[in-house]
Every structure is written in structure tokens, then in C-alpha cells.
C-alpha positions in Angstrom: 157.3 32.2 56.7 155.4 33.4 53.8 154.2 36.7 54.2 153.9 39.3 51.4 154.7 43.1 51.4 154.0 44.9 49.0 155.2 48.8 49.2 154.2 51.8 47.0 153.5 49.7 43.8 153.3 51.8 40.5 151.9 50.2 37.6 151.3 51.4 33.6 149.5 50.7 30.8 151.4 52.9 27.9 150.4 56.2 29.1 147.9 55.4 31.8 148.8 55.0 35.3 146.8 52.6 36.9 148.0 51.9 40.6 149.9 54.9 42.4 151.9 53.5 45.2 149.8 50.8 46.4 151.0 49.2 49.5 149.5 45.6 51.0 150.3 43.1 53.8 149.2 39.6 53.5 150.3 37.5 56.7 151.1 33.9 56.6 147.7 31.9 58.1 145.8 34.9 57.1 143.2 35.8 54.5 143.5 39.5 53.1 140.9 40.3 51.3 141.3 43.7 48.6 138.3 45.2 47.7 136.3 48.2 45.5 134.5 48.2 42.7 135.2 47.2 39.0 138.2 48.9 37.7 140.2 50.3 40.6 143.0 48.4 39.9 142.8 45.1 42.0 143.4 42.5 39.4 146.2 45.2 38.0 147.6 44.9 41.6 147.3 41.0 41.6 149.3 41.1 37.9 151.7 42.7 39.5 152.2 40.4 42.5 152.2 37.6 39.8 154.7 39.1 37.0 152.3 39.0 34.8 152.5 42.9 34.0 155.6 44.6 35.4 155.4 47.2 38.1 157.4 50.3 37.3 158.3 51.2 40.8 158.2 50.0 44.3 158.8 46.9 45.9 156.8 43.2 46.5 158.6 40.2 48.8 157.5 37.4 50.0 159.7 36.4 52.9 163.0 36.9 52.2 162.5 36.4 48.5 162.0 39.9 45.9 159.4 39.1 43.7 160.1 41.8 41.5 163.2 40.2 40.3 162.0 37.0 39.0 160.3 35.5 36.1 156.1 34.0 35.9 157.8 30.7 35.6 160.7 31.4 38.8 157.5 33.1 40.4 155.8 30.1 40.3 158.6 27.8 41.8 159.2 30.5 44.7 155.4 29.8 45.9 153.0 32.0 44.2 150.1 30.2 43.2 147.4 32.6 41.2 143.7 31.3 40.0 142.6 34.6 37.7 139.7 35.6 36.9 138.0 33.5 34.7 140.0 30.4 36.5 141.8 30.1 32.7 141.6 26.0 32.9 142.7 23.9 29.7 139.2 23.1 28.3 140.6 20.5 25.5 142.6 18.6 28.6 141.1 16.7 31.0 140.8 17.1 34.7 144.2 15.0 35.4 146.1 16.5 32.3 144.8 19.9 34.0 146.0 18.8 37.4 149.1 17.3 36.4 149.8 20.8 34.4 150.9 22.3 37.5 153.9 19.7 38.1 155.7 22.4 35.6 157.5 24.2 38.3 158.2 21.3 40.6 161.1 18.7 40.9 160.7 16.0 39.2 160.5 14.0 42.3 157.3 16.0 43.5 155.4 15.0 40.5 152.8 13.6 42.3 149.0 14.2 42.9 148.4 14.9 46.9 145.9 13.3 48.6 145.0 16.7 49.6 143.8 17.7 46.3 141.1 15.2 46.5 140.0 15.9 50.2 139.6 19.1 49.5 137.9 19.0 46.2 136.5 14.8 46.0 134.0 15.6 43.1 137.7 15.8 41.1 138.6 11.6 41.9 135.6 11.1 39.8 136.0 12.9 36.8 139.9 12.8 36.1 139.3 11.5 33.0 136.5 14.2 31.7 137.7 17.3 29.7 138.0 20.8 31.4 135.7 22.3 29.0 133.1 19.6 29.9 132.6 20.4 33.9 130.0 22.9 34.8 131.2 26.9 36.5 131.8 25.5 39.7 133.6 22.4 39.0 136.2 24.2 36.8 136.6 26.8 39.5 137.3 23.9 41.8 139.8 22.3 39.4 141.8 25.8 39.1 142.2 25.7 42.4 143.6 22.6 42.9 145.8 23.1 40.1 146.8 25.9 41.9 147.3 24.0 45.2 149.1 21.4 43.0 152.6 24.1 43.1 152.8 24.5 46.9 151.8 27.8 47.1 153.7 29.7 50.1 151.1 32.2 48.3 147.8 31.7 47.0 145.9 34.7 45.1 142.0 34.2 43.9 140.5 36.7 41.6 136.4 36.6 41.8 136.5 32.8 43.0 132.5 33.1 43.3 132.1 35.0 40.2 129.4 33.0 38.0 129.7 30.4 40.6 126.1 28.3 42.1 125.9 29.2 45.7 126.8 25.9 47.2 130.0 25.5 45.3 130.6 28.9 46.9 130.1 27.2 50.3 132.2 24.5 49.1 134.9 26.9 48.3 134.6 28.5 51.3 135.4 25.8 53.2 138.5 25.6 51.3 139.5 28.3 52.1 139.2 28.2 55.8 140.5 25.0 55.9 143.8 26.0 54.0 144.1 29.3 56.4 143.6 26.4 59.4 146.7 25.0 58.2 148.9 28.0 58.5 151.5 27.1 55.9 150.4 30.0 53.2 149.3 33.7 52.9 146.0 34.2 50.8 145.0 37.1 49.0 141.2 37.4 47.8 139.6 39.8 46.0 135.7 39.5 45.8 132.8 41.3 45.1 130.6 39.3 47.6 131.1 40.9 50.5 129.3 38.9 53.1 131.1 35.4 52.3 134.7 37.5 51.7 134.4 39.2 55.2 133.6 35.8 56.9 136.6 34.7 55.5 138.8 37.1 55.6 141.3 38.5 58.8 142.1 42.3 57.1 140.7 44.4 54.2 142.5 46.9 52.0 139.7 48.9 49.7 141.2 50.5 46.7 139.5 53.2 44.2 141.2 54.6 41.0 144.4 52.7 42.0 144.7 53.5 45.1 144.1 52.2 48.5 141.8 54.2 50.5 141.4 51.8 53.7 143.1 49.2 55.5 142.2 47.6 58.6 142.2 44.5 60.5 139.0 42.7 61.1 139.1 43.2 64.6 139.4 46.6 64.2 136.9 46.6 61.4 133.7 48.6 61.1 131.8 46.4 58.7 128.8 49.1 57.6 131.8 51.5 56.9 133.5 48.7 54.4 130.2 47.9 52.8 129.8 51.6 52.0 133.1 52.1 51.0 133.4 49.2 48.3 129.9 50.5 47.0 131.1 54.4 45.5 
């Protein structure tokens, strides 16, 4: 199982405490959406999970694996895939080279781009020789997600995947997330401001404010209007 459990996470930047006892569960085969206004600690929580910034208290587990004891490279090997805000592709590398950069955490005998990547993102097959920096924002986002999938994640984390993306590509990315969820092989954490799009995809919601969790609910139990109000305050 690839369920992620974060318990009572605290995190500080210097003397400033950013996260105050944040807990989160992201179940296998589901999309867990983390929502809230800008600056409430959502991205800091993701950075704690993926090892970009060490957390000072609490525990994070993916299945039976204690993520808090692993380096960034070890986390990738353990099955944590991360698509950060801003995509962070390599602009001077080709699409093919960007995809192959995902091989770094895989055994050499698994160094191949799966056909499934091109089934999910067919446009990338036509752009393999094009430099990443020459792609549109939406194409770069597709490339960033595809690169993360090459690492064979058990947990896929997406930070603001619709930011600056044209509507037709937003729909395509939603279709990909839905397909990955239906395969039931990974947990997906989605940080997203586009409420209507996110709530259609998600199975549970965690709402943050000032570094704390102020609401958590399953979709079946959610009051959507109340959730909308909470994230707009």
C-alpha cells in the first residue's frame, strides 16, 4: 500500500514557525486536495514531505517507509514523485532528455520511457527533440508530470498544476489525474486554487490557514459551499 500519513508536522524557517502540528492522510487510489489562500503553508507541507525542507517535529510515513529519515534522492527511490509549482523542467534539455532525467532514481535495467507516458501525454511523442524551454506552459506542465511518472511513484504530489495553463490543457491534466487515480496504484496529493476543477477530482479535502489545518473532510461528507467559503477567507 502507498498511503501517506503525516502526523503533527511542525516546520520553521529560521525563527518563524510555518507549520503548527499539521496532520494529513492521502490514501492509495485517491486524490487528496490541500487547499487554502496563498501563504498558509501548503507548499511548505509539500516540501516537508519530499525532503526539500526538514521538518522539526512529527512523522511522515509512506506505507511502512519512514520518510523523515531519507534524503531527497532516497525519497525518490522510495516512490515519492514531486511536480513543484513552476514545473522546474530543464529548459535547455530536449523533451527526451528531460524525461530521461527521471531515470536517476531507477535501477539501470529500468531505464526506459514507458509507453504509458505517451498514452497519457501523446503530444510529448511529437516533441522529443524540442527543447523544454521552447514548449508552452501547458506542454511544460505535461512534461513535468510525465517526468515524475517515469520514477514510478507510489505517491505523486502536484503543486498548483493549473497555474498559468490554458483551459484545454487543464482538462487534459484532469483526465490524466483521473486515469492515474482509477489505476489505484498510487496516492495523489493535489495543491490547487482552482476550486471547481479540484473538487471534481478529489476524494478528500484538507483546508489550511496560518500553518494549521482548520478543516478535513471526505468528499462524500463535504459541504462544498462551506469549503468554498473557508478557502476564500
